[in-house]
Kinemage of the C-alpha trace (Angstrom):
@kinemage 1
@onewidth
@group {chain A} dominant
@subgroup {mainchain}
@vectorlist {calphas} color= white
{ca met a 1} P -47.641 -97.271 130.964
{ca val a 2} L -49.913 -95.973 128.190
{ca leu a 3} L -47.326 -93.730 126.499
{ca pro a 4} L -44.830 -96.559 125.716
{ca leu a 5} L -47.727 -98.614 124.318
{ca val a 6} L -48.719 -95.733 122.020
{ca val a 7} L -45.105 -95.429 120.805
{ca ile a 8} L -44.928 -99.187 120.145
{ca ala a 9} L -48.256 -99.061 118.295
{ca val a 10} L -47.084 -96.176 116.089
{ca ile a 11} L -43.822 -97.992 115.288
{ca leu a 12} L -45.804 -101.144 114.452
{ca ser a 13} L -48.130 -99.247 112.118
{ca val a 14} L -45.334 -97.319 110.358
{ca ser a 15} L -43.194 -100.438 109.893
{ca gly a 16} L -46.222 -102.266 108.471
{ca ile a 17} L -46.730 -99.497 105.890
{ca arg a 18} L -43.064 -99.471 104.885
{ca lys a 19} L -42.767 -103.260 104.671
{ca gly a 20} L -46.111 -103.715 102.944
{ca glu a 21} L -47.672 -105.811 105.729
{ca pro a 22} L -51.311 -104.709 106.189
{ca leu a 23} L -51.905 -106.916 109.253
{ca arg a 24} L -49.266 -104.938 111.154
{ca val a 25} L -50.891 -101.688 110.055
{ca ile a 26} L -54.343 -102.828 111.238
{ca ile a 27} L -53.071 -104.047 114.608
{ca gly a 28} L -51.116 -100.813 115.018
{ca arg a 29} L -54.172 -98.660 114.227
{ca trp a 30} L -56.384 -100.527 116.698
{ca ala a 31} L -53.664 -100.289 119.355
{ca ile a 32} L -53.231 -96.539 118.776
{ca trp a 33} L -56.982 -95.978 118.948
{ca leu a 34} L -57.417 -97.922 122.203
{ca cys a 35} L -54.237 -96.690 123.894
{ca val a 36} L -54.857 -93.008 123.104
{ca ser a 37} L -58.461 -93.295 124.340
{ca ala a 38} L -57.385 -94.998 127.579
{ca gly a 39} L -54.570 -92.505 128.098
{ca met a 40} L -56.849 -89.494 127.595
{ca ala a 41} L -59.445 -90.968 129.982
{ca ile a 42} L -56.816 -91.503 132.683
{ca leu a 43} L -55.463 -87.976 132.168
{ca leu a 44} L -58.942 -86.390 132.415
{ca his a 45} L -59.677 -88.254 135.655
{ca arg a 46} L -56.353 -87.309 137.222
{ca met a 47} L -56.906 -83.656 136.316
{ca gly a 48} L -60.400 -83.808 137.804
{ca ala a 49} L -61.915 -82.781 134.469
{ca ser a 50} L -64.347 -85.720 134.418
{ca ser a 51} L -66.662 -87.016 137.128
{ca lys a 52} L -68.051 -89.792 134.938
{ca pro a 53} L -67.057 -93.460 135.382
{ca met a 54} L -63.772 -94.418 133.768
{ca trp a 55} L -65.476 -96.587 131.141
{ca ala a 56} L -67.768 -93.694 130.098
{ca thr a 57} L -64.839 -91.273 129.834
{ca ala a 58} L -62.847 -93.833 127.822
{ca leu a 59} L -65.811 -94.331 125.457
{ca phe a 60} L -66.097 -90.550 125.006
{ca cys a 61} L -62.368 -90.338 124.193
{ca leu a 62} L -62.774 -93.249 121.781
{ca leu a 63} L -65.485 -91.374 119.882
{ca met a 64} L -63.438 -88.164 119.922
{ca trp a 65} L -60.473 -89.994 118.365
{ca met a 66} L -62.837 -91.373 115.722
{ca phe a 67} L -64.038 -87.832 115.008
{ca val a 68} L -60.460 -86.517 114.719
{ca glu a 69} L -59.474 -89.326 112.340
{ca thr a 70} L -62.644 -88.776 110.311
{ca val a 71} L -61.787 -85.087 109.835
{ca tyr a 72} L -58.212 -86.012 108.886
{ca asn a 73} L -59.390 -88.624 106.353
{ca trp a 74} L -61.886 -86.190 104.782
{ca leu a 75} L -59.152 -83.552 104.407
{ca ala a 76} L -56.811 -86.144 102.884
{ca ile a 77} L -59.469 -87.317 100.414
{ca asp a 78} L -60.253 -83.711 99.477
{ca ala a 79} L -56.533 -83.048 98.904
{ca ile a 80} L -56.264 -86.128 96.667
{ca ser a 81} L -59.370 -85.063 94.757
{ca arg a 82} L -57.940 -81.620 94.073
{ca ser a 83} L -54.364 -82.723 93.414
{ca gly a 84} L -52.873 -83.079 89.968
{ca leu a 85} L -52.222 -86.800 90.459
{ca pro a 86} L -53.919 -88.899 87.773
{ca leu a 87} L -56.433 -91.373 89.228
{ca phe a 88} L -55.993 -93.597 86.170
{ca pro a 89} L -52.405 -93.193 84.904
{ca thr a 90} L -51.538 -94.170 81.354
{ca tyr a 91} L -48.983 -96.964 81.108
{ca arg a 92} L -46.174 -97.291 78.592
{ca tyr a 93} L -43.535 -99.941 78.061
{ca asn a 94} L -40.529 -99.650 80.359
{ca glu a 95} L -37.567 -99.173 78.048
{ca gly a 96} L -35.208 -100.193 80.854
{ca gly a 97} L -36.727 -103.661 80.968
{ca asn a 98} L -38.119 -105.630 83.904
{ca gln a 99} L -35.947 -104.143 86.664
{ca trp a 100} L -36.668 -105.485 90.130
{ca pro a 101} L -35.809 -103.705 93.409
{ca ala a 102} L -32.631 -105.023 95.038
{ca asp a 103} L -34.449 -106.125 98.172
{ca arg a 104} L -34.550 -109.566 99.795
{ca lys a 105} L -38.347 -109.563 99.950
{ca phe a 106} L -38.751 -108.779 96.241
{ca ile a 107} L -36.050 -111.271 95.232
{ca ala a 108} L -37.948 -113.962 97.157
{ca leu a 109} L -41.150 -112.923 95.393
{ca arg a 110} L -39.478 -113.297 92.012
{ca glu a 111} L -38.332 -116.809 92.912
{ca asn a 112} L -41.858 -117.700 94.023
{ca leu a 113} L -43.210 -116.579 90.650
{ca arg a 114} L -40.846 -118.988 88.929
{ca lys a 115} L -41.866 -121.823 91.246
{ca val a 116} L -45.572 -121.425 90.437
{ca gly a 117} L -44.809 -121.419 86.695
{ca leu a 118} L -45.284 -117.741 85.809
{ca arg a 119} L -43.041 -115.978 83.298
{ca ser a 120} L -42.546 -112.301 82.551
{ca val a 121} L -44.202 -110.970 79.379
{ca ala a 122} L -44.045 -107.172 79.831
{ca ser a 123} L -42.784 -104.336 82.001
{ca ala a 124} L -44.580 -100.983 82.139
{ca ile a 125} L -44.431 -97.561 83.805
{ca gly a 126} L -47.367 -95.359 84.787
{ca met a 127} L -46.480 -91.755 85.583
{ca leu a 128} L -47.973 -90.203 88.728
{ca gly a 129} L -46.178 -86.888 88.460
{ca ser a 130} L -42.932 -85.371 87.266
{ca glu a 131} L -40.860 -87.716 89.461
{ca asp a 132} L -43.062 -90.441 90.991
{ca tyr a 133} L -44.280 -93.336 88.926
{ca leu a 134} L -45.802 -96.802 89.166
{ca arg a 135} L -43.884 -99.769 87.886
{ca cys a 136} L -45.842 -102.763 86.681
{ca ser a 137} L -44.568 -106.212 85.721
{ca val a 138} L -46.900 -108.544 83.829
{ca tyr a 139} L -46.611 -112.336 84.128
{ca gln a 140} L -48.501 -115.227 82.541
{ca asn a 141} L -48.702 -118.975 83.036
{ca glu a 142} L -47.511 -121.457 80.434
{ca asp a 143} L -50.767 -121.663 78.448
{ca ala a 144} L -51.397 -117.877 78.794
{ca thr a 145} L -54.822 -118.344 80.423
{ca leu a 146} L -53.739 -116.616 83.627
{ca arg a 147} L -52.260 -113.124 83.820
{ca leu a 148} L -50.627 -111.503 86.846
{ca asn a 149} L -50.034 -107.762 87.217
{ca leu a 150} L -47.478 -106.790 89.848
{ca thr a 151} L -47.661 -103.089 90.714
{ca phe a 152} L -44.830 -101.460 92.655
{ca leu a 153} L -46.032 -98.384 94.511
{ca pro a 154} L -43.495 -95.873 95.927
{ca arg a 155} L -43.808 -95.185 99.646
{ca gly a 156} L -42.184 -92.669 101.982
{ca gly a 157} L -38.504 -93.068 102.749
{ca gly a 158} L -37.715 -94.659 99.398
{ca ser a 159} L -39.586 -97.895 100.212
{ca leu a 160} L -41.894 -99.791 97.861
{ca ser a 161} L -45.116 -101.734 98.279
{ca val a 162} L -46.119 -104.426 95.820
{ca phe a 163} L -49.681 -105.453 94.904
{ca cys a 164} L -50.658 -108.594 93.002
{ca ala a 165} L -53.667 -108.867 90.688
{ca phe a 166} L -54.539 -112.156 88.942
{ca ser a 167} L -56.865 -111.958 85.937
{ca ser a 168} L -58.646 -114.557 83.824
{ca met a 169} L -60.909 -113.890 80.847
{ca leu a 170} L -63.649 -116.509 80.524
{ca glu a 171} L -65.399 -117.882 77.469
{ca asn a 172} L -68.750 -116.475 78.680
{ca gly a 173} L -67.343 -112.934 78.466
{ca phe a 174} L -66.707 -112.399 82.175
{ca arg a 175} L -63.404 -111.367 83.714
{ca val a 176} L -62.360 -112.797 87.092
{ca val a 177} L -59.910 -110.642 89.052
{ca thr a 178} L -58.346 -111.498 92.413
{ca asp a 179} L -55.956 -109.040 94.052
{ca asn a 180} L -54.460 -108.038 97.411
{ca val a 181} L -54.572 -104.247 96.948
{ca phe a 182} L -54.538 -102.369 100.272
{ca ile a 183} L -55.511 -98.977 98.810
{ca pro a 184} L -59.145 -97.787 98.855
{ca phe a 185} L -60.812 -97.032 95.537
{ca gly a 186} L -64.510 -96.759 96.362
{ca gly a 187} L -65.540 -96.571 92.723
{ca phe a 188} L -67.400 -98.841 90.318
{ca tyr a 189} L -66.167 -101.685 88.139
{ca pro a 190} L -67.631 -103.030 84.869
{ca glu a 191} L -70.556 -105.479 85.202
{ca asn a 192} L -68.591 -108.265 83.518
{ca met a 193} L -65.716 -107.892 86.003
{ca phe a 194} L -65.879 -110.073 89.119
{ca leu a 195} L -63.345 -108.583 91.513
{ca glu a 196} L -62.510 -109.815 94.994
{ca arg a 197} L -59.856 -108.267 97.223
{ca phe a 198} L -57.796 -110.105 99.831
{ca pro a 199} L -55.549 -107.371 101.281
{ca leu a 200} L -54.217 -109.584 104.070
{ca val a 201} L -53.045 -112.346 101.710
{ca arg a 202} L -49.453 -111.395 100.918
{ca ser a 203} L -48.312 -114.768 99.545
{ca val a 204} L -48.461 -114.806 95.753
{ca gly a 205} L -48.852 -118.602 95.753
{ca arg a 206} L -51.809 -118.514 98.150
{ca leu a 207} L -53.478 -115.675 96.220
{ca met a 208} L -53.024 -117.646 92.997
{ca lys a 209} L -54.773 -120.694 94.528
{ca ile a 210} L -57.678 -118.498 95.673
{ca his a 211} L -57.983 -117.109 92.139
{ca glu a 212} L -57.879 -120.562 90.540
{ca lys a 213} L -60.697 -121.742 92.844
{ca arg a 214} L -62.790 -118.715 91.861
{ca val a 215} L -62.214 -119.453 88.156
{ca ala a 216} L -63.155 -123.114 88.685
{ca lys a 217} L -66.427 -122.083 90.376
{ca ala a 218} L -67.289 -119.852 87.401
{ca glu a 219} L -67.889 -123.003 85.298
{ca ser a 220} L -66.569 -121.410 82.122
{ca thr a 221} L -63.400 -122.112 80.174
{ca pro a 222} L -60.585 -119.544 80.625
{ca leu a 223} L -59.483 -117.994 77.343
{ca lys a 224} L -55.924 -117.446 76.251
{ca trp a 225} L -54.616 -113.894 76.697
{ca glu a 226} L -53.592 -112.811 73.200
{ca asn a 227} L -53.809 -109.000 73.422
{ca asp a 228} L -50.908 -106.699 74.232
{ca pro a 229} L -50.555 -106.492 78.062
{ca val a 230} L -49.849 -102.749 78.238
{ca ala a 231} L -52.555 -101.849 75.697
{ca glu a 232} L -55.022 -104.012 77.672
{ca met a 233} L -54.105 -102.204 80.928
{ca asn a 234} L -54.730 -98.805 79.341
{ca glu a 235} L -57.999 -99.983 77.767
{ca leu a 236} L -59.276 -101.186 81.143
{ca gln a 237} L -58.206 -97.946 82.838
{ca lys a 238} L -60.160 -95.892 80.296
{ca glu a 239} L -63.212 -98.144 80.609
{ca ile a 240} L -63.274 -97.871 84.415
{ca glu a 241} L -62.724 -94.100 84.318
{ca lys a 242} L -65.543 -93.612 81.784
{ca leu a 243} L -67.868 -95.815 83.869
{ca asn a 244} L -67.143 -93.870 87.066
{ca val a 245} L -67.811 -90.542 85.365
{ca ser a 246} L -71.162 -91.810 84.047
{ca leu a 247} L -72.177 -93.222 87.463
{ca gly a 248} L -71.207 -90.065 89.339
{ca phe a 249} L -68.198 -91.287 91.309
{ca leu a 250} L -65.929 -88.979 89.306
{ca val a 251} L -66.686 -85.382 88.381
{ca asp a 252} L -67.170 -84.550 84.715
{ca pro a 253} L -63.767 -83.479 83.263
{ca ser a 254} L -65.153 -80.034 82.342
{ca lys a 255} L -65.942 -79.288 86.028
{ca arg a 256} L -62.879 -80.806 87.722
{ca glu a 257} L -60.931 -77.565 87.988
{ca glu a 258} L -63.633 -76.147 90.256
{ca asp a 259} L -65.033 -79.255 92.019
{ca gly a 260} L -62.032 -81.594 92.047
{ca asn a 261} L -61.810 -85.076 90.547
{ca ile a 262} L -64.067 -87.008 92.954
{ca ser a 263} L -67.729 -86.205 93.587
{ca arg a 264} L -69.271 -85.903 97.081
{ca glu a 265} L -70.831 -89.354 96.768
{ca gly a 266} L -67.494 -90.698 95.556
{ca arg a 267} L -65.669 -89.169 98.523
{ca tyr a 268} L -68.150 -90.808 100.901
{ca arg a 269} L -67.630 -94.202 99.268
{ca leu a 270} L -63.871 -93.698 99.408
{ca trp a 271} L -64.087 -92.671 103.087
{ca thr a 272} L -66.128 -95.733 104.099
{ca glu a 273} L -63.779 -98.092 102.261
{ca leu a 274} L -60.812 -96.385 103.922
{ca trp a 275} L -62.312 -97.216 107.342
{ca thr a 276} L -63.039 -100.857 106.498
{ca leu a 277} L -59.537 -101.337 105.079
{ca asn a 278} L -57.711 -99.597 107.936
{ca tyr a 279} L -59.540 -101.412 110.725
{ca leu a 280} L -61.009 -104.608 109.223
{ca gly a 281} L -58.702 -105.371 106.306
{ca arg a 282} L -61.646 -105.566 103.914
{ca ser a 283} L -62.737 -103.554 100.882
{ca lys a 284} L -66.382 -102.510 101.080
{ca his a 285} L -67.143 -101.814 97.416
{ca tyr a 286} L -66.682 -104.369 94.659
{ca cys a 287} L -69.225 -103.252 92.028
């Protein structure tokens, strides 16, 4: 009975990744963890390899699975740190225009953007390598006090995931950012940047309402976005990268060839946020 449950859990997790539905991924991960632990405990008892109570054997298998996943995550983080992929890609205007994927889900998203009164102001590309790249569409409301960055991230099998990030610049100099990014970062953000992540909120309308409530609580007037969207994205990328080098999350550029891009402390922060995202749907680090 356990084996079919493991297969179902794996299918659930994989489909959640491909369709960009984090709740499916989280449920699938918990199911895999529990089913594999129960299955291993049953197998050990049937083979006579354990004389402990079933619950104790299952708990041991649970911890062993946690250890295996921890080793896998550390190896993955180390590979990312030593890869040639840019952690902060430089964006440029997309000469092909604001091209949307021909998918029912993305077409529905585009219609929802129109319903909530957002219009497209820019389309950009951020290169990840020789072939892979990020596509970003920038939207604003009618009075240009609210900006939305939609980032399309390529996944395996030719699928795409989309992340939404609402931004408002306030009169007091603070920036309020609300997004639903389901990728761990673990680094630091500027002191004037109030970021909150809601990875499980996939509705752009609901995320927009959450952001508007946060701006209202800030008790400061939102300013009109007048700078170039792509130039502003690159400026922010450089600011965050410089901050993370100075605070020790990133390795100094002169030492990256030997030590990788991410420091030991940075890898630990990234690892802990990976766990909280994968199993709780929450980002641990905001500042």
